[in-house]
C-alpha positions, 0 to 999 in steps of 0.5 A, spaced: 500 500 500 505 504 501 508 504 494 501 505 491 500 511 495 507 514 493 505 513 486 498 516 487 502 522 490 506 523 484 501 522 479 496 527 483 502 532 485 500 532 492 503 529 499 502 522 501 498 524 507 493 527 502 492 520 498 485 517 500 484 510 498 477 507 498 476 502 504 471 498 500 476 497 494 483 496 497 484 489 493 484 493 487 489 498 489 493 492 492 493 489 485 495 496 481 503 496 481 504 501 475 503 508 474 498 507 469 494 502 473 494 507 479 492 513 474 486 509 472 484 508 479 484 515 480 480 516 474 475 511 477 475 515 484 478 509 488 484 513 489 482 521 491 486 527 494 484 529 501 483 537 501 488 541 504 487 543 511 488 551 512 489 555 518 483 558 521 483 566 521 477 566 525 480 568 532 485 573 529 479 576 525 475 577 531 481 580 535 482 585 530 475 587 530 476 588 537 482 592 537 478 596 532 473 598 537 479 599 542 479 593 546 485 588 548 490 594 547 492 595 555 498 593 558 498 586 558 496 585 550 502 590 548 509 588 545 514 593 544 516 599 548 512 606 547 517 609 542 516 603 538 508 603 538 507 610 537 509 615 531 516 619 533 514 625 530 507 625 534 510 624 540 515 630 539 510 635 537 506 633 543 511 634 548 514 641 544 507 644 544 506 642 551 513 646 553 511 652 549 504 652 552 507 652 559 513 657 557 507 662 554 503 661 560 509 663 564 511 669 560 503 672 560 503 671 568 510 675 568 513 670 572 520 670 568 526 674 568 526 679 562 530 676 556 530 669 558 523 667 555 526 666 548 532 662 551 528 657 554 524 657 547 530 655 543 532 650 548 525 647 548 525 647 540 532 644 540 530 638 545 534 640 551 528 639 555 525 632 556 518 635 559 515 641 563 517 638 569 524 638 567 523 646 565 521 647 572 527 644 575 531 648 570 528 655 572 529 653 579 536 651 579 538 657 574 533 662 578 530 665 572 523 666 576 522 673 578 521 675 585 515 679 588 
């Protein structure tokens, strides 16, 4: 039977695992020795090709649908650092805009020493400050706050 399966697999251009022999007509299959005999049995439907087993995409589609809704995106589902998942340009824009807004508030409230606003503004543009908190620390250290 191994020989017949191998020959049938060659004829049908598939794997031996996918060759199905009709259990009612095994005697006919045993008698088939040549490729021509096996081809005749394939035409008669005694030897058939099993369908290819696929991998179901149902689960992955369901998860994708859930993620579109905003589910399954919390910490435990994440792989990769924040910087790997987020657009670097957007991150940069958000931080710089927040810093500029903070500096403008300080300027409008007249809390900064005259002339130091633009210095701080340029530093924030150059990426010197990591965050607003860093600006506050820098201002305290350098003593750039006006005394009342």
